[in-house]
PyMOL Python script that loads the backbone (N, CA, C, O; Angstrom):
from pymol import cmd

cmd.read_pdbstr("""\
ATOM      1  N   UNK A   1     -38.694  -1.037  67.968  1.00  0.00           N
ATOM      2  CA  UNK A   1     -37.441  -1.373  68.609  1.00  0.00           C
ATOM      3  C   UNK A   1     -36.581  -0.111  68.681  1.00  0.00           C
ATOM      4  O   UNK A   1     -36.441   0.607  67.691  1.00  0.00           O
ATOM      5  N   UNK A   2     -36.014   0.153  69.838  1.00  0.00           N
ATOM      6  CA  UNK A   2     -35.163   1.315  70.026  1.00  0.00           C
ATOM      7  C   UNK A   2     -33.740   1.003  69.572  1.00  0.00           C
ATOM      8  O   UNK A   2     -33.132   0.019  69.992  1.00  0.00           O
ATOM      9  N   UNK A   3     -33.230   1.870  68.705  1.00  0.00           N
ATOM     10  CA  UNK A   3     -31.885   1.699  68.173  1.00  0.00           C
ATOM     11  C   UNK A   3     -31.154   3.027  68.330  1.00  0.00           C
ATOM     12  O   UNK A   3     -31.700   4.079  68.000  1.00  0.00           O
ATOM     13  N   UNK A   4     -29.917   2.984  68.833  1.00  0.00           N
ATOM     14  CA  UNK A   4     -29.152   4.207  69.022  1.00  0.00           C
ATOM     15  C   UNK A   4     -28.680   4.753  67.675  1.00  0.00           C
ATOM     16  O   UNK A   4     -28.783   4.083  66.647  1.00  0.00           O
ATOM     17  N   UNK A   5     -28.159   5.987  67.700  1.00  0.00           N
ATOM     18  CA  UNK A   5     -27.677   6.604  66.463  1.00  0.00           C
ATOM     19  C   UNK A   5     -26.526   5.812  65.847  1.00  0.00           C
ATOM     20  O   UNK A   5     -26.463   5.647  64.629  1.00  0.00           O
ATOM     21  N   UNK A   6     -25.635   5.332  66.673  1.00  0.00           N
ATOM     22  CA  UNK A   6     -24.479   4.582  66.171  1.00  0.00           C
ATOM     23  C   UNK A   6     -24.929   3.264  65.542  1.00  0.00           C
ATOM     24  O   UNK A   6     -24.435   2.877  64.484  1.00  0.00           O
ATOM     25  N   UNK A   7     -25.862   2.583  66.191  1.00  0.00           N
ATOM     26  CA  UNK A   7     -26.401   1.342  65.636  1.00  0.00           C
ATOM     27  C   UNK A   7     -27.124   1.616  64.324  1.00  0.00           C
ATOM     28  O   UNK A   7     -26.993   0.852  63.368  1.00  0.00           O
ATOM     29  N   UNK A   8     -27.886   2.705  64.276  1.00  0.00           N
ATOM     30  CA  UNK A   8     -28.616   3.071  63.067  1.00  0.00           C
ATOM     31  C   UNK A   8     -27.647   3.365  61.928  1.00  0.00           C
ATOM     32  O   UNK A   8     -27.880   2.948  60.793  1.00  0.00           O
ATOM     33  N   UNK A   9     -26.568   4.075  62.220  1.00  0.00           N
ATOM     34  CA  UNK A   9     -25.571   4.402  61.208  1.00  0.00           C
ATOM     35  C   UNK A   9     -24.900   3.126  60.679  1.00  0.00           C
ATOM     36  O   UNK A   9     -24.681   2.991  59.475  1.00  0.00           O
ATOM     37  N   UNK A  10     -24.582   2.204  61.571  1.00  0.00           N
ATOM     38  CA  UNK A  10     -23.961   0.952  61.152  1.00  0.00           C
ATOM     39  C   UNK A  10     -24.922   0.122  60.296  1.00  0.00           C
ATOM     40  O   UNK A  10     -24.515  -0.450  59.285  1.00  0.00           O
ATOM     41  N   UNK A  11     -26.184   0.056  60.693  1.00  0.00           N
ATOM     42  CA  UNK A  11     -27.168  -0.682  59.895  1.00  0.00           C
ATOM     43  C   UNK A  11     -27.355  -0.054  58.526  1.00  0.00           C
ATOM     44  O   UNK A  11     -27.546  -0.764  57.539  1.00  0.00           O
ATOM     45  N   UNK A  12     -27.303   1.269  58.459  1.00  0.00           N
ATOM     46  CA  UNK A  12     -27.447   1.944  57.176  1.00  0.00           C
ATOM     47  C   UNK A  12     -26.270   1.609  56.254  1.00  0.00           C
ATOM     48  O   UNK A  12     -26.461   1.379  55.060  1.00  0.00           O
ATOM     49  N   UNK A  13     -25.062   1.582  56.805  1.00  0.00           N
ATOM     50  CA  UNK A  13     -23.875   1.207  56.023  1.00  0.00           C
ATOM     51  C   UNK A  13     -23.998  -0.229  55.539  1.00  0.00           C
ATOM     52  O   UNK A  13     -23.669  -0.528  54.391  1.00  0.00           O
ATOM     53  N   UNK A  14     -24.469  -1.118  56.401  1.00  0.00           N
ATOM     54  CA  UNK A  14     -24.630  -2.519  56.022  1.00  0.00           C
ATOM     55  C   UNK A  14     -25.713  -2.693  54.963  1.00  0.00           C
ATOM     56  O   UNK A  14     -25.584  -3.532  54.072  1.00  0.00           O
ATOM     57  N   UNK A  15     -26.779  -1.902  55.059  1.00  0.00           N
ATOM     58  CA  UNK A  15     -27.858  -1.989  54.079  1.00  0.00           C
ATOM     59  C   UNK A  15     -27.395  -1.525  52.702  1.00  0.00           C
ATOM     60  O   UNK A  15     -27.930  -1.963  51.684  1.00  0.00           O
ATOM     61  N   UNK A  16     -26.403  -0.639  52.672  1.00  0.00           N
ATOM     62  CA  UNK A  16     -25.867  -0.149  51.402  1.00  0.00           C
ATOM     63  C   UNK A  16     -24.795  -1.073  50.825  1.00  0.00           C
ATOM     64  O   UNK A  16     -24.206  -0.758  49.791  1.00  0.00           O
ATOM     65  N   UNK A  17     -24.535  -2.200  51.473  1.00  0.00           N
ATOM     66  CA  UNK A  17     -23.585  -3.174  50.925  1.00  0.00           C
ATOM     67  C   UNK A  17     -22.312  -3.336  51.716  1.00  0.00           C
ATOM     68  O   UNK A  17     -21.378  -3.983  51.242  1.00  0.00           O
ATOM     69  N   UNK A  18     -22.241  -2.772  52.902  1.00  0.00           N
ATOM     70  CA  UNK A  18     -21.058  -2.921  53.735  1.00  0.00           C
ATOM     71  C   UNK A  18     -21.057  -4.250  54.472  1.00  0.00           C
ATOM     72  O   UNK A  18     -21.993  -5.040  54.350  1.00  0.00           O
ATOM     73  N   UNK A  19     -19.993  -4.491  55.243  1.00  0.00           N
ATOM     74  CA  UNK A  19     -19.908  -5.713  56.039  1.00  0.00           C
ATOM     75  C   UNK A  19     -19.071  -5.452  57.288  1.00  0.00           C
ATOM     76  O   UNK A  19     -18.397  -4.428  57.396  1.00  0.00           O
ATOM     77  N   UNK A  20     -19.126  -6.393  58.227  1.00  0.00           N
ATOM     78  CA  UNK A  20     -18.383  -6.279  59.481  1.00  0.00           C
ATOM     79  C   UNK A  20     -17.342  -7.382  59.521  1.00  0.00           C
ATOM     80  O   UNK A  20     -17.670  -8.567  59.463  1.00  0.00           O
ATOM     81  N   UNK A  21     -16.087  -6.981  59.622  1.00  0.00           N
ATOM     82  CA  UNK A  21     -15.000  -7.943  59.764  1.00  0.00           C
ATOM     83  C   UNK A  21     -14.763  -8.188  61.243  1.00  0.00           C
ATOM     84  O   UNK A  21     -14.724  -7.248  62.037  1.00  0.00           O
ATOM     85  N   UNK A  22     -14.605  -9.451  61.612  1.00  0.00           N
ATOM     86  CA  UNK A  22     -14.395  -9.779  63.013  1.00  0.00           C
ATOM     87  C   UNK A  22     -13.126 -10.595  63.176  1.00  0.00           C
ATOM     88  O   UNK A  22     -12.710 -11.313  62.267  1.00  0.00           O
ATOM     89  N   UNK A  23     -12.516 -10.473  64.354  1.00  0.00           N
ATOM     90  CA  UNK A  23     -11.313 -11.232  64.688  1.00  0.00           C
ATOM     91  C   UNK A  23     -11.569 -12.014  65.961  1.00  0.00           C
ATOM     92  O   UNK A  23     -12.247 -11.543  66.874  1.00  0.00           O
ATOM     93  N   UNK A  24     -11.023 -13.196  66.005  1.00  0.00           N
ATOM     94  CA  UNK A  24     -11.179 -14.051  67.186  1.00  0.00           C
ATOM     95  C   UNK A  24      -9.838 -14.183  67.895  1.00  0.00           C
ATOM     96  O   UNK A  24      -8.778 -14.146  67.270  1.00  0.00           O
ATOM     97  N   UNK A  25      -9.908 -14.338  69.204  1.00  0.00           N
ATOM     98  CA  UNK A  25      -8.709 -14.552  70.017  1.00  0.00           C
ATOM     99  C   UNK A  25      -8.313 -16.021  69.970  1.00  0.00           C
ATOM    100  O   UNK A  25      -8.442 -16.671  68.933  1.00  0.00           O
ATOM    101  N   UNK A  26      -7.837 -16.539  71.081  1.00  0.00           N
ATOM    102  CA  UNK A  26      -7.437 -17.943  71.166  1.00  0.00           C
ATOM    103  C   UNK A  26      -8.630 -18.878  71.077  1.00  0.00           C
ATOM    104  O   UNK A  26      -8.531 -19.960  70.499  1.00  0.00           O
ATOM    105  N   UNK A  27      -9.749 -18.474  71.642  1.00  0.00           N
ATOM    106  CA  UNK A  27     -10.947 -19.308  71.653  1.00  0.00           C
ATOM    107  C   UNK A  27     -11.972 -18.816  70.654  1.00  0.00           C
ATOM    108  O   UNK A  27     -11.647 -18.099  69.707  1.00  0.00           O
ATOM    109  N   UNK A  28     -13.223 -19.212  70.877  1.00  0.00           N
ATOM    110  CA  UNK A  28     -14.281 -18.811  69.949  1.00  0.00           C
ATOM    111  C   UNK A  28     -14.793 -17.383  70.160  1.00  0.00           C
ATOM    112  O   UNK A  28     -15.615 -16.902  69.379  1.00  0.00           O
ATOM    113  N   UNK A  29     -14.314 -16.699  71.211  1.00  0.00           N
ATOM    114  CA  UNK A  29     -14.812 -15.366  71.532  1.00  0.00           C
ATOM    115  C   UNK A  29     -14.264 -14.328  70.547  1.00  0.00           C
ATOM    116  O   UNK A  29     -13.078 -14.342  70.215  1.00  0.00           O
ATOM    117  N   UNK A  30     -15.141 -13.428  70.085  1.00  0.00           N
ATOM    118  CA  UNK A  30     -14.742 -12.369  69.162  1.00  0.00           C
ATOM    119  C   UNK A  30     -14.097 -11.247  69.963  1.00  0.00           C
ATOM    120  O   UNK A  30     -14.675 -10.758  70.934  1.00  0.00           O
ATOM    121  N   UNK A  31     -12.878 -10.833  69.550  1.00  0.00           N
ATOM    122  CA  UNK A  31     -12.122  -9.828  70.290  1.00  0.00           C
ATOM    123  C   UNK A  31     -12.129  -8.459  69.631  1.00  0.00           C
ATOM    124  O   UNK A  31     -11.905  -7.455  70.306  1.00  0.00           O
ATOM    125  N   UNK A  32     -12.382  -8.396  68.325  1.00  0.00           N
ATOM    126  CA  UNK A  32     -12.394  -7.106  67.627  1.00  0.00           C
ATOM    127  C   UNK A  32     -13.370  -7.167  66.460  1.00  0.00           C
ATOM    128  O   UNK A  32     -13.565  -8.217  65.848  1.00  0.00           O
ATOM    129  N   UNK A  33     -13.984  -6.019  66.161  1.00  0.00           N
ATOM    130  CA  UNK A  33     -14.916  -5.939  65.047  1.00  0.00           C
ATOM    131  C   UNK A  33     -14.798  -4.561  64.408  1.00  0.00           C
ATOM    132  O   UNK A  33     -14.741  -3.551  65.109  1.00  0.00           O
ATOM    133  N   UNK A  34     -14.760  -4.520  63.073  1.00  0.00           N
ATOM    134  CA  UNK A  34     -14.713  -3.257  62.345  1.00  0.00           C
ATOM    135  C   UNK A  34     -15.770  -3.277  61.260  1.00  0.00           C
ATOM    136  O   UNK A  34     -15.948  -4.283  60.574  1.00  0.00           O
ATOM    137  N   UNK A  35     -16.471  -2.165  61.107  1.00  0.00           N
ATOM    138  CA  UNK A  35     -17.503  -2.030  60.089  1.00  0.00           C
ATOM    139  C   UNK A  35     -16.891  -1.351  58.874  1.00  0.00           C
ATOM    140  O   UNK A  35     -16.323  -0.264  58.979  1.00  0.00           O
ATOM    141  N   UNK A  36     -17.009  -2.005  57.713  1.00  0.00           N
ATOM    142  CA  UNK A  36     -16.408  -1.515  56.481  1.00  0.00           C
ATOM    143  C   UNK A  36     -17.511  -1.213  55.476  1.00  0.00           C
ATOM    144  O   UNK A  36     -18.403  -2.035  55.264  1.00  0.00           O
ATOM    145  N   UNK A  37     -17.456  -0.033  54.853  1.00  0.00           N
ATOM    146  CA  UNK A  37     -18.442   0.330  53.841  1.00  0.00           C
ATOM    147  C   UNK A  37     -18.130  -0.404  52.543  1.00  0.00           C
ATOM    148  O   UNK A  37     -17.091  -1.054  52.426  1.00  0.00           O
ATOM    149  N   UNK A  38     -19.019  -0.302  51.581  1.00  0.00           N
ATOM    150  CA  UNK A  38     -18.799  -0.968  50.303  1.00  0.00           C
ATOM    151  C   UNK A  38     -17.630  -0.351  49.539  1.00  0.00           C
ATOM    152  O   UNK A  38     -17.082  -0.976  48.630  1.00  0.00           O
ATOM    153  N   UNK A  39     -17.240   0.894  49.910  1.00  0.00           N
ATOM    154  CA  UNK A  39     -16.109   1.562  49.272  1.00  0.00           C
ATOM    155  C   UNK A  39     -14.782   1.241  49.946  1.00  0.00           C
ATOM    156  O   UNK A  39     -13.728   1.648  49.457  1.00  0.00           O
ATOM    157  N   UNK A  40     -14.819   0.513  51.064  1.00  0.00           N
ATOM    158  CA  UNK A  40     -13.605   0.138  51.773  1.00  0.00           C
ATOM    159  C   UNK A  40     -13.239   1.053  52.923  1.00  0.00           C
ATOM    160  O   UNK A  40     -12.182   0.880  53.529  1.00  0.00           O
ATOM    161  N   UNK A  41     -14.081   2.020  53.238  1.00  0.00           N
ATOM    162  CA  UNK A  41     -13.827   2.935  54.347  1.00  0.00           C
ATOM    163  C   UNK A  41     -14.322   2.294  55.647  1.00  0.00           C
ATOM    164  O   UNK A  41     -15.287   1.529  55.638  1.00  0.00           O
ATOM    165  N   UNK A  42     -13.653   2.612  56.771  1.00  0.00           N
ATOM    166  CA  UNK A  42     -14.055   2.070  58.059  1.00  0.00           C
ATOM    167  C   UNK A  42     -14.926   3.071  58.797  1.00  0.00           C
ATOM    168  O   UNK A  42     -14.671   4.274  58.755  1.00  0.00           O
ATOM    169  N   UNK A  43     -15.949   2.576  59.472  1.00  0.00           N
ATOM    170  CA  UNK A  43     -16.844   3.414  60.272  1.00  0.00           C
ATOM    171  C   UNK A  43     -16.148   3.730  61.590  1.00  0.00           C
ATOM    172  O   UNK A  43     -15.732   2.820  62.306  1.00  0.00           O
ATOM    173  N   UNK A  44     -16.019   5.026  61.916  1.00  0.00           N
ATOM    174  CA  UNK A  44     -15.206   5.465  63.053  1.00  0.00           C
ATOM    175  C   UNK A  44     -15.802   5.088  64.407  1.00  0.00           C
ATOM    176  O   UNK A  44     -15.068   4.639  65.287  1.00  0.00           O
ATOM    177  N   UNK A  45     -17.103   5.255  64.599  1.00  0.00           N
ATOM    178  CA  UNK A  45     -17.714   5.061  65.913  1.00  0.00           C
ATOM    179  C   UNK A  45     -18.019   3.606  66.241  1.00  0.00           C
ATOM    180  O   UNK A  45     -18.496   3.309  67.336  1.00  0.00           O
ATOM    181  N   UNK A  46     -17.756   2.709  65.324  1.00  0.00           N
ATOM    182  CA  UNK A  46     -18.130   1.315  65.509  1.00  0.00           C
ATOM    183  C   UNK A  46     -17.104   0.609  66.385  1.00  0.00           C
ATOM    184  O   UNK A  46     -15.898   0.759  66.188  1.00  0.00           O
ATOM    185  N   UNK A  47     -17.587  -0.156  67.349  1.00  0.00           N
ATOM    186  CA  UNK A  47     -16.715  -0.899  68.245  1.00  0.00           C
ATOM    187  C   UNK A  47     -17.330  -2.229  68.633  1.00  0.00           C
ATOM    188  O   UNK A  47     -18.379  -2.618  68.117  1.00  0.00           O
ATOM    189  N   UNK A  48     -16.677  -2.910  69.534  1.00  0.00           N
ATOM    190  CA  UNK A  48     -17.122  -4.230  69.958  1.00  0.00           C
ATOM    191  C   UNK A  48     -18.458  -4.164  70.709  1.00  0.00           C
ATOM    192  O   UNK A  48     -19.265  -5.087  70.606  1.00  0.00           O
ATOM    193  N   UNK A  49     -18.698  -3.086  71.460  1.00  0.00           N
ATOM    194  CA  UNK A  49     -19.963  -2.978  72.189  1.00  0.00           C
ATOM    195  C   UNK A  49     -21.137  -2.809  71.230  1.00  0.00           C
ATOM    196  O   UNK A  49     -22.188  -3.418  71.428  1.00  0.00           O
ATOM    197  N   UNK A  50     -20.969  -1.989  70.194  1.00  0.00           N
ATOM    198  CA  UNK A  50     -22.028  -1.805  69.198  1.00  0.00           C
ATOM    199  C   UNK A  50     -22.262  -3.114  68.452  1.00  0.00           C
ATOM    200  O   UNK A  50     -23.405  -3.489  68.186  1.00  0.00           O
ATOM    201  N   UNK A  51     -21.185  -3.802  68.118  1.00  0.00           N
ATOM    202  CA  UNK A  51     -21.278  -5.097  67.441  1.00  0.00           C
ATOM    203  C   UNK A  51     -22.085  -6.090  68.271  1.00  0.00           C
ATOM    204  O   UNK A  51     -22.965  -6.774  67.749  1.00  0.00           O
ATOM    205  N   UNK A  52     -21.783  -6.164  69.563  1.00  0.00           N
ATOM    206  CA  UNK A  52     -22.501  -7.101  70.435  1.00  0.00           C
ATOM    207  C   UNK A  52     -23.977  -6.746  70.571  1.00  0.00           C
ATOM    208  O   UNK A  52     -24.826  -7.637  70.617  1.00  0.00           O
ATOM    209  N   UNK A  53     -24.294  -5.438  70.637  1.00  0.00           N
ATOM    210  CA  UNK A  53     -25.704  -5.033  70.724  1.00  0.00           C
ATOM    211  C   UNK A  53     -26.463  -5.401  69.454  1.00  0.00           C
ATOM    212  O   UNK A  53     -27.596  -5.877  69.525  1.00  0.00           O
ATOM    213  N   UNK A  54     -25.848  -5.185  68.290  1.00  0.00           N
ATOM    214  CA  UNK A  54     -26.503  -5.547  67.025  1.00  0.00           C
ATOM    215  C   UNK A  54     -26.702  -7.060  66.925  1.00  0.00           C
ATOM    216  O   UNK A  54     -27.721  -7.531  66.421  1.00  0.00           O
ATOM    217  N   UNK A  55     -25.732  -7.801  67.403  1.00  0.00           N
ATOM    218  CA  UNK A  55     -25.837  -9.259  67.354  1.00  0.00           C
ATOM    219  C   UNK A  55     -26.881  -9.787  68.329  1.00  0.00           C
ATOM    220  O   UNK A  55     -27.606 -10.728  68.005  1.00  0.00           O
ATOM    221  N   UNK A  56     -26.968  -9.197  69.513  1.00  0.00           N
ATOM    222  CA  UNK A  56     -27.970  -9.624  70.492  1.00  0.00           C
ATOM    223  C   UNK A  56     -29.380  -9.350  69.997  1.00  0.00           C
ATOM    224  O   UNK A  56     -30.296 -10.125  70.270  1.00  0.00           O
ATOM    225  N   UNK A  57     -29.561  -8.256  69.272  1.00  0.00           N
ATOM    226  CA  UNK A  57     -30.873  -7.913  68.730  1.00  0.00           C
ATOM    227  C   UNK A  57     -31.165  -8.661  67.429  1.00  0.00           C
ATOM    228  O   UNK A  57     -32.237  -8.499  66.846  1.00  0.00           O
ATOM    229  N   UNK A  58     -30.218  -9.477  66.975  1.00  0.00           N
ATOM    230  CA  UNK A  58     -30.323 -10.272  65.746  1.00  0.00           C
ATOM    231  C   UNK A  58     -30.541  -9.400  64.510  1.00  0.00           C
ATOM    232  O   UNK A  58     -31.312  -9.750  63.616  1.00  0.00           O
ATOM    233  N   UNK A  59     -29.849  -8.260  64.474  1.00  0.00           N
ATOM    234  CA  UNK A  59     -29.942  -7.368  63.329  1.00  0.00           C
ATOM    235  C   UNK A  59     -28.837  -7.639  62.312  1.00  0.00           C
ATOM    236  O   UNK A  59     -28.915  -7.190  61.168  1.00  0.00           O
ATOM    237  N   UNK A  60     -27.799  -8.382  62.736  1.00  0.00           N
ATOM    238  CA  UNK A  60     -26.734  -8.800  61.832  1.00  0.00           C
ATOM    239  C   UNK A  60     -26.544 -10.302  61.974  1.00  0.00           C
ATOM    240  O   UNK A  60     -26.910 -10.900  62.986  1.00  0.00           O
ATOM    241  N   UNK A  61     -25.961 -10.905  60.929  1.00  0.00           N
ATOM    242  CA  UNK A  61     -25.737 -12.353  60.978  1.00  0.00           C
ATOM    243  C   UNK A  61     -24.523 -12.720  60.140  1.00  0.00           C
ATOM    244  O   UNK A  61     -24.141 -12.000  59.217  1.00  0.00           O
ATOM    245  N   UNK A  62     -23.932 -13.844  60.477  1.00  0.00           N
ATOM    246  CA  UNK A  62     -22.808 -14.390  59.731  1.00  0.00           C
ATOM    247  C   UNK A  62     -23.128 -15.836  59.388  1.00  0.00           C
ATOM    248  O   UNK A  62     -23.678 -16.576  60.204  1.00  0.00           O
ATOM    249  N   UNK A  63     -22.786 -16.217  58.199  1.00  0.00           N
ATOM    250  CA  UNK A  63     -23.032 -17.599  57.767  1.00  0.00           C
ATOM    251  C   UNK A  63     -21.721 -18.258  57.399  1.00  0.00           C
ATOM    252  O   UNK A  63     -20.978 -17.743  56.564  1.00  0.00           O
ATOM    253  N   UNK A  64     -21.431 -19.388  58.013  1.00  0.00           N
ATOM    254  CA  UNK A  64     -20.236 -20.189  57.737  1.00  0.00           C
ATOM    255  C   UNK A  64     -18.945 -19.413  57.945  1.00  0.00           C
ATOM    256  O   UNK A  64     -17.996 -19.587  57.181  1.00  0.00           O
ATOM    257  N   UNK A  65     -18.888 -18.562  58.962  1.00  0.00           N
ATOM    258  CA  UNK A  65     -17.663 -17.835  59.274  1.00  0.00           C
ATOM    259  C   UNK A  65     -17.364 -16.661  58.359  1.00  0.00           C
ATOM    260  O   UNK A  65     -16.281 -16.081  58.439  1.00  0.00           O
ATOM    261  N   UNK A  66     -18.290 -16.302  57.503  1.00  0.00           N
ATOM    262  CA  UNK A  66     -18.077 -15.167  56.607  1.00  0.00           C
ATOM    263  C   UNK A  66     -18.278 -13.859  57.373  1.00  0.00           C
ATOM    264  O   UNK A  66     -18.770 -13.887  58.501  1.00  0.00           O
ATOM    265  N   UNK A  67     -17.910 -12.709  56.789  1.00  0.00           N
ATOM    266  CA  UNK A  67     -18.139 -11.430  57.484  1.00  0.00           C
ATOM    267  C   UNK A  67     -19.617 -11.220  57.794  1.00  0.00           C
ATOM    268  O   UNK A  67     -20.496 -11.692  57.073  1.00  0.00           O
ATOM    269  N   UNK A  68     -19.866 -10.504  58.879  1.00  0.00           N
ATOM    270  CA  UNK A  68     -21.245 -10.233  59.282  1.00  0.00           C
ATOM    271  C   UNK A  68     -21.894  -9.258  58.309  1.00  0.00           C
ATOM    272  O   UNK A  68     -21.267  -8.295  57.865  1.00  0.00           O
ATOM    273  N   UNK A  69     -23.154  -9.518  57.983  1.00  0.00           N
ATOM    274  CA  UNK A  69     -23.937  -8.659  57.104  1.00  0.00           C
ATOM    275  C   UNK A  69     -25.284  -8.405  57.766  1.00  0.00           C
ATOM    276  O   UNK A  69     -25.610  -9.040  58.769  1.00  0.00           O
ATOM    277  N   UNK A  70     -26.055  -7.500  57.228  1.00  0.00           N
ATOM    278  CA  UNK A  70     -27.357  -7.173  57.784  1.00  0.00           C
ATOM    279  C   UNK A  70     -28.314  -8.349  57.573  1.00  0.00           C
ATOM    280  O   UNK A  70     -28.309  -8.978  56.515  1.00  0.00           O
ATOM    281  N   UNK A  71     -29.125  -8.639  58.577  1.00  0.00           N
ATOM    282  CA  UNK A  71     -30.093  -9.729  58.476  1.00  0.00           C
ATOM    283  C   UNK A  71     -31.411  -9.201  57.921  1.00  0.00           C
ATOM    284  O   UNK A  71     -31.573  -7.997  57.716  1.00  0.00           O
ATOM    285  N   UNK A  72     -32.334 -10.097  57.684  1.00  0.00           N
ATOM    286  CA  UNK A  72     -33.650  -9.681  57.184  1.00  0.00           C
ATOM    287  C   UNK A  72     -34.346  -8.805  58.220  1.00  0.00           C
ATOM    288  O   UNK A  72     -34.985  -7.811  57.873  1.00  0.00           O
ATOM    289  N   UNK A  73     -34.220  -9.172  59.479  1.00  0.00           N
ATOM    290  CA  UNK A  73     -34.804  -8.373  60.555  1.00  0.00           C
ATOM    291  C   UNK A  73     -34.165  -6.987  60.612  1.00  0.00           C
ATOM    292  O   UNK A  73     -34.841  -5.995  60.886  1.00  0.00           O
ATOM    293  N   UNK A  74     -32.867  -6.924  60.354  1.00  0.00           N
ATOM    294  CA  UNK A  74     -32.172  -5.645  60.342  1.00  0.00           C
ATOM    295  C   UNK A  74     -32.646  -4.750  59.213  1.00  0.00           C
ATOM    296  O   UNK A  74     -32.744  -3.534  59.384  1.00  0.00           O
ATOM    297  N   UNK A  75     -32.941  -5.337  58.061  1.00  0.00           N
ATOM    298  CA  UNK A  75     -33.453  -4.549  56.938  1.00  0.00           C
ATOM    299  C   UNK A  75     -34.817  -3.961  57.246  1.00  0.00           C
ATOM    300  O   UNK A  75     -35.139  -2.860  56.800  1.00  0.00           O
ATOM    301  N   UNK A  76     -35.617  -4.689  58.005  1.00  0.00           N
ATOM    302  CA  UNK A  76     -36.944  -4.201  58.371  1.00  0.00           C
ATOM    303  C   UNK A  76     -36.832  -3.061  59.386  1.00  0.00           C
ATOM    304  O   UNK A  76     -37.587  -2.091  59.312  1.00  0.00           O
ATOM    305  N   UNK A  77     -35.905  -3.172  60.323  1.00  0.00           N
ATOM    306  CA  UNK A  77     -35.781  -2.214  61.413  1.00  0.00           C
ATOM    307  C   UNK A  77     -35.112  -0.907  60.973  1.00  0.00           C
ATOM    308  O   UNK A  77     -35.448   0.157  61.493  1.00  0.00           O
ATOM    309  N   UNK A  78     -34.181  -0.969  60.036  1.00  0.00           N
ATOM    310  CA  UNK A  78     -33.438   0.238  59.646  1.00  0.00           C
ATOM    311  C   UNK A  78     -34.391   1.260  59.041  1.00  0.00           C
ATOM    312  O   UNK A  78     -35.221   0.933  58.193  1.00  0.00           O
ATOM    313  N   UNK A  79     -34.255   2.506  59.495  1.00  0.00           N
ATOM    314  CA  UNK A  79     -35.102   3.573  58.981  1.00  0.00           C
ATOM    315  C   UNK A  79     -34.571   4.007  57.634  1.00  0.00           C
ATOM    316  O   UNK A  79     -33.372   4.245  57.485  1.00  0.00           O
ATOM    317  N   UNK A  80     -35.446   4.113  56.654  1.00  0.00           N
ATOM    318  CA  UNK A  80     -35.002   4.534  55.339  1.00  0.00           C
ATOM    319  C   UNK A  80     -34.627   6.004  55.381  1.00  0.00           C
ATOM    320  O   UNK A  80     -35.305   6.821  56.005  1.00  0.00           O
ATOM    321  N   UNK A  81     -33.534   6.321  54.705  1.00  0.00           N
ATOM    322  CA  UNK A  81     -33.081   7.703  54.620  1.00  0.00           C
ATOM    323  C   UNK A  81     -32.315   7.879  53.331  1.00  0.00           C
ATOM    324  O   UNK A  81     -31.875   6.905  52.720  1.00  0.00           O
ATOM    325  N   UNK A  82     -32.158   9.108  52.921  1.00  0.00           N
ATOM    326  CA  UNK A  82     -31.406   9.371  51.717  1.00  0.00           C
ATOM    327  C   UNK A  82     -29.957   8.981  51.921  1.00  0.00           C
ATOM    328  O   UNK A  82     -29.471   8.929  53.051  1.00  0.00           O
ATOM    329  N   UNK A  83     -29.271   8.707  50.828  1.00  0.00           N
ATOM    330  CA  UNK A  83     -27.860   8.355  50.907  1.00  0.00           C
ATOM    331  C   UNK A  83     -27.091   9.535  51.504  1.00  0.00           C
ATOM    332  O   UNK A  83     -27.054  10.614  50.912  1.00  0.00           O
ATOM    333  N   UNK A  84     -26.483   9.335  52.665  1.00  0.00           N
ATOM    334  CA  UNK A  84     -25.875  10.444  53.386  1.00  0.00           C
ATOM    335  C   UNK A  84     -24.393  10.614  53.088  1.00  0.00           C
ATOM    336  O   UNK A  84     -23.698  11.264  53.870  1.00  0.00           O
ATOM    337  N   UNK A  85     -23.881  10.066  52.004  1.00  0.00           N
ATOM    338  CA  UNK A  85     -22.467  10.189  51.699  1.00  0.00           C
ATOM    339  C   UNK A  85     -22.102  11.595  51.237  1.00  0.00           C
ATOM    340  O   UNK A  85     -20.983  12.047  51.476  1.00  0.00           O
ATOM    341  N   UNK A  86     -23.015  12.287  50.586  1.00  0.00           N
ATOM    342  CA  UNK A  86     -22.732  13.619  50.095  1.00  0.00           C
ATOM    343  C   UNK A  86     -22.937  14.707  51.137  1.00  0.00           C
ATOM    344  O   UNK A  86     -22.462  15.829  50.966  1.00  0.00           O
ATOM    345  N   UNK A  87     -23.632  14.389  52.201  1.00  0.00           N
ATOM    346  CA  UNK A  87     -23.956  15.424  53.195  1.00  0.00           C
ATOM    347  C   UNK A  87     -22.972  15.449  54.337  1.00  0.00           C
ATOM    348  O   UNK A  87     -23.108  16.262  55.251  1.00  0.00           O
TER     349      UNK A  87
END
""", "prot")
cmd.dss("prot")
cmd.show_as("cartoon", "prot")
cmd.util.cbc("prot")
cmd.orient("prot")
């Protein structure tokens, strides 16, 4: 499966324990999404388009309205790499 650099970076953050906070407008449609690391930092390049692509590929999931987290399929697809926080 082809995954862009931004999607790969977001999946890596989610695999390390991060989550995606989403906001809804008047209806059921999601209007904003932010990716938060386990340390509470926000991922800069993450936006609604990246969120929608990850959701369409079923790499992230939400259960009972909770924040989005990486799915089992997402864990399989993410390329393993060293922890890039120090680099």
